[in-house]
C-alpha positions as CSV (number, residue, x, y, z in Angstrom):
1,M,-67.4,-62.0,10.9
2,S,-67.2,-59.7,8.0
3,A,-67.7,-56.3,8.2
4,A,-70.8,-55.8,6.7
5,L,-72.3,-58.6,9.0
6,E,-70.7,-56.7,12.0
7,Q,-72.5,-53.4,10.7
8,H,-75.9,-55.9,10.1
9,Q,-75.6,-56.8,14.3
10,A,-75.0,-53.7,15.2
11,E,-77.8,-52.3,13.5
12,M,-79.9,-54.9,15.2
13,L,-79.1,-53.9,18.4
14,D,-80.0,-50.5,17.5
15,N,-83.7,-51.1,16.1
16,R,-84.0,-52.9,19.3
17,R,-84.0,-49.8,21.5
18,A,-85.3,-47.8,19.2
19,W,-88.4,-50.6,19.1
20,E,-88.8,-49.7,22.9
21,R,-89.0,-46.2,23.1
22,K,-91.0,-45.5,19.6
23,T,-95.0,-46.3,20.7
24,L,-95.3,-44.7,16.9
25,L,-93.2,-47.7,15.2
26,R,-95.0,-50.5,17.8
27,E,-98.3,-49.0,16.1
28,I,-97.1,-49.3,12.1
29,Y,-95.6,-52.7,12.8
30,R,-98.8,-54.1,14.1
31,G,-100.6,-53.1,11.0
32,F,-98.0,-54.8,8.9
33,Y,-97.8,-57.8,11.1
34,E,-101.8,-58.0,10.9
35,R,-101.4,-58.2,7.6
36,I,-99.2,-61.0,7.4
37,L,-101.1,-63.0,10.2
38,A,-103.9,-62.9,7.5
39,K,-102.3,-64.7,5.0
40,I,-101.4,-67.8,7.6
41,D,-103.3,-71.3,7.6
42,R,-103.7,-72.5,11.2
43,T,-105.4,-75.5,10.0
44,L,-102.2,-76.8,8.3
45,P,-99.7,-78.8,10.2
46,G,-96.2,-78.1,11.0
47,R,-94.8,-75.0,12.5
48,V,-94.6,-71.3,11.6
49,A,-90.7,-70.4,11.3
50,E,-89.6,-66.9,10.5
51,I,-86.4,-66.2,8.5
52,G,-84.4,-63.2,9.0
53,S,-86.1,-62.4,12.7
54,G,-84.0,-59.5,13.4
55,I,-85.3,-58.1,16.4
56,G,-88.0,-60.5,17.2
57,N,-90.9,-58.5,17.1
58,L,-93.3,-61.1,15.5
59,R,-92.9,-63.4,18.2
60,E,-95.0,-60.0,20.1
61,Y,-98.0,-61.0,17.7
62,F,-97.4,-64.5,17.5
63,P,-95.4,-66.3,19.8
64,E,-95.7,-69.7,18.6
65,A,-93.6,-69.0,15.5
66,I,-90.0,-70.0,15.7
67,A,-87.3,-66.7,15.4
68,T,-84.3,-67.3,13.1
69,D,-81.7,-65.1,12.2
70,L,-77.5,-65.4,11.3
71,F,-76.4,-64.0,14.8
72,P,-77.2,-65.5,18.6
73,N,-79.5,-63.4,20.5
74,P,-81.5,-64.4,23.4
75,W,-84.5,-63.8,21.9
76,L,-83.8,-66.2,18.6
77,D,-84.3,-70.0,18.3
78,I,-82.1,-71.0,15.7
79,V,-78.9,-69.4,14.2
80,C,-79.0,-70.3,10.3
81,D,-79.8,-68.8,6.9
82,G,-82.4,-69.0,4.6
83,Y,-80.2,-71.5,2.2
84,E,-79.8,-74.5,4.8
85,L,-83.1,-74.8,6.8
86,P,-82.3,-77.0,10.5
87,F,-85.9,-78.5,10.0
88,R,-86.8,-81.8,8.8
89,D,-88.4,-82.2,5.5
90,G,-92.0,-81.4,5.5
91,S,-92.2,-80.0,9.1
92,V,-92.9,-76.4,8.6
93,S,-96.4,-75.0,7.6
94,H,-95.3,-71.6,7.2
95,L,-92.1,-69.5,6.7
96,I,-92.2,-65.8,7.0
97,L,-89.8,-63.5,5.8
98,F,-89.8,-59.8,6.9
99,D,-87.5,-57.4,4.8
100,V,-85.6,-60.4,4.1
101,F,-86.5,-61.2,0.6
102,H,-84.1,-58.6,-0.4
103,H,-81.2,-59.5,1.3
104,L,-81.7,-63.2,-0.5
105,E,-78.6,-63.1,-3.3
106,A,-80.1,-66.4,-5.1
107,P,-83.9,-66.4,-4.4
108,N,-84.1,-70.1,-6.4
109,A,-81.6,-71.0,-4.1
110,F,-84.0,-70.3,-0.9
111,F,-87.1,-71.5,-2.7
112,R,-85.7,-74.7,-3.4
113,E,-84.8,-75.0,0.1
114,A,-88.1,-73.9,1.2
115,E,-89.6,-76.6,-0.7
116,R,-87.9,-79.3,1.3
117,V,-88.8,-78.0,4.1
118,I,-92.5,-77.2,3.7
119,A,-95.4,-79.6,4.0
120,P,-97.8,-80.2,1.2
121,A,-100.1,-76.7,1.0
122,G,-97.5,-74.7,3.2
123,K,-96.8,-71.2,2.4
124,I,-93.8,-68.7,2.2
125,I,-95.2,-65.1,3.0
126,V,-93.0,-62.6,1.7
127,F,-93.3,-58.9,3.3
128,D,-90.6,-56.3,1.4
129,P,-90.1,-53.1,0.3
130,Y,-91.9,-52.1,-3.2
131,I,-90.3,-49.6,-5.4
132,S,-92.7,-47.3,-6.8
133,L,-91.8,-43.4,-7.6
134,T,-92.4,-42.5,-4.2
135,G,-90.8,-46.0,-3.0
136,W,-87.8,-45.2,-5.4
137,G,-87.0,-41.7,-3.8
138,A,-87.7,-42.7,-0.1
139,Y,-85.6,-45.8,-0.5
140,G,-82.9,-44.5,-2.5
141,A,-82.1,-41.4,-0.8
142,F,-82.9,-42.7,3.0
143,H,-82.1,-45.7,3.0
144,H,-78.1,-47.3,2.8
145,E,-79.0,-50.4,1.0
146,P,-79.2,-49.6,-2.7
147,V,-82.5,-50.5,-4.5
148,A,-80.2,-52.1,-7.6
149,W,-82.4,-51.7,-10.0
150,N,-80.3,-52.6,-12.9
151,D,-78.2,-55.0,-11.5
152,P,-78.3,-58.5,-12.4
153,I,-80.3,-61.4,-9.8
154,D,-78.4,-64.6,-9.3
155,L,-81.1,-67.2,-10.2
156,R,-79.1,-70.2,-9.6
157,R,-80.8,-73.3,-7.8
158,E,-77.4,-73.5,-4.9
159,L,-75.4,-70.6,-3.2
160,P,-72.2,-72.3,-2.0
161,R,-70.5,-70.7,1.2
162,P,-69.2,-68.5,1.8
163,R,-72.0,-66.6,1.7
164,S,-71.6,-62.4,1.8
165,Y,-74.5,-60.0,2.8
166,Y,-76.4,-58.5,0.3
167,A,-78.9,-56.2,0.0
168,A,-81.3,-55.3,-2.9
169,Q,-84.6,-53.5,-2.3
170,G,-85.6,-53.5,-5.7
171,N,-86.2,-57.2,-6.1
172,A,-89.4,-58.2,-4.7
173,T,-91.1,-55.6,-7.3
174,R,-88.5,-56.4,-10.3
175,L,-89.5,-60.2,-10.1
176,F,-93.0,-60.6,-8.5
177,F,-94.6,-56.8,-9.8
178,S,-92.7,-56.7,-13.2
179,N,-92.5,-58.1,-16.9
180,S,-90.5,-60.6,-15.4
181,P,-91.0,-64.5,-16.3
182,W,-89.1,-65.1,-13.5
183,R,-91.3,-67.8,-11.1
184,P,-90.2,-69.9,-8.4
185,S,-90.2,-73.5,-9.4
186,G,-92.3,-75.4,-7.4
187,W,-94.6,-72.8,-5.8
188,R,-97.4,-70.7,-6.7
189,V,-98.2,-66.9,-6.2
190,E,-101.2,-67.1,-4.0
191,S,-101.6,-63.4,-3.4
192,A,-99.6,-60.0,-4.3
193,E,-100.3,-57.0,-2.8
194,R,-98.8,-53.3,-2.6
195,F,-99.8,-50.8,-0.4
196,A,-99.1,-47.1,0.1
197,A,-96.9,-46.2,3.9
198,F,-96.5,-43.0,4.1
199,D,-97.5,-43.3,7.7
200,Y,-94.4,-45.8,7.8
201,L,-92.0,-43.8,5.7
202,L,-92.6,-40.4,7.6
203,S,-92.6,-42.3,10.6
204,G,-88.4,-41.8,10.6
205,G,-88.3,-45.8,10.9
206,F,-86.3,-47.3,13.7
207,S,-83.2,-44.7,12.8
208,K,-84.9,-41.2,12.6
209,P,-87.0,-39.1,14.5
210,A,-90.7,-39.2,13.5
211,L,-91.9,-36.2,11.0
212,Y,-95.7,-36.5,12.6
213,P,-97.2,-37.2,15.8
214,T,-98.8,-40.4,16.7
215,A,-102.0,-38.7,16.8
216,A,-101.9,-37.8,13.1
217,R,-101.7,-41.5,12.0
218,S,-105.0,-42.4,11.5
219,W,-105.5,-39.6,9.3
220,L,-102.3,-40.5,7.7
221,R,-103.8,-44.3,7.5
222,R,-106.8,-42.8,5.2
223,V,-104.5,-40.6,2.7
224,D,-102.8,-44.3,2.1
225,E,-105.8,-45.6,1.6
226,Y,-106.9,-43.3,-0.9
227,L,-103.2,-43.7,-2.7
228,N,-103.4,-47.7,-3.1
229,R,-105.5,-46.5,-6.2
230,W,-102.2,-45.7,-7.5
231,P,-99.9,-48.1,-6.4
232,R,-97.3,-47.4,-9.3
233,L,-96.8,-44.3,-8.2
234,F,-97.5,-44.2,-4.2
235,A,-96.7,-47.8,-3.2
236,A,-93.9,-48.5,-0.8
237,R,-94.9,-51.8,0.5
238,C,-95.7,-54.9,-0.6
239,L,-97.2,-58.7,1.1
240,I,-96.8,-61.6,-1.3
241,S,-98.6,-65.6,-0.7
242,F,-96.8,-68.6,-2.5
243,C,-98.7,-71.8,-2.1
244,R,-96.8,-74.8,-2.7
245,E,-97.4,-76.5,-5.8
246,P,-98.7,-80.1,-5.5
247,I,-96.5,-82.8,-6.0
248,R,-96.9,-84.4,-9.7
249,G,-98.6,-87.5,-8.8
250,H,-100.2,-86.6,-6.0
C-alpha cells in the first residue's frame, strides 16, 4: 500500500471516531444525505451502490445500499475501485459518489464502467465540493487535498493499473459548472445544484473543532438559504444527478 493510501485509511479511522462523538457533524450530514436520497428513483430495478463509502455513513439513512471502498473494513460490503466494478451488466440502479468524484483521476473511465453496470434509466449521483470564491478560500486553505484548478484532467476512457491516489477538489466545478465542453458519453445531466454550506464549513468537519454551538445551526441554515442566491460567491457544495441515456435503437 502506498504512503498516500495508508494516509487515506488512517484518516477514515479518525473520521469514524469523529462521527461518533460530534452530534453537529451528524446533523449536517443528515441534510446532505437527504438531498442525495431525494434523487433516488426507487421504482428502478437493481441495487443502489455507493462508491468510496469511507466510514459507511450512507447506510444509516439507506441501509440497503451496497457499501464499497478501496480498503477492507467491517462496515463495508465490497472492496473495489470505481474503474473495475464487481457488478453484473445492468444490475445496478444507482451509483452514489459522496466526496469521491474529485478522487477520480480519469472520470471518463469511471463513466464508461458505470454505463456497463447501470440498468437503462439508471442514475449516478455525485455530491462534491463546489469551488466558489468562498469555497476556494475554505478548501484551499483548510483542506490538505489540492483544489488543482489549473491542472490538466485525464479524459482517457481507460485507466490501467497501477492506479495511484488522486485528489483535485476543483474537478466537479470545472467540468459541470464552467464552460467546459466535456460531458460523459452515454449520460445526460438530469440536475446540477450548488449551494452554500457555512454550517458545514464552520463545523470543523471531521478533524477540527466546531466554530459555533449546535443550537446555532438553524440560524446558519437560514443564512445559507439566503446566500444561495449568489452561488459563484458563496456555494461550497454541489449535487449532480446523471441519467443513463437510452441505447440507440431502443
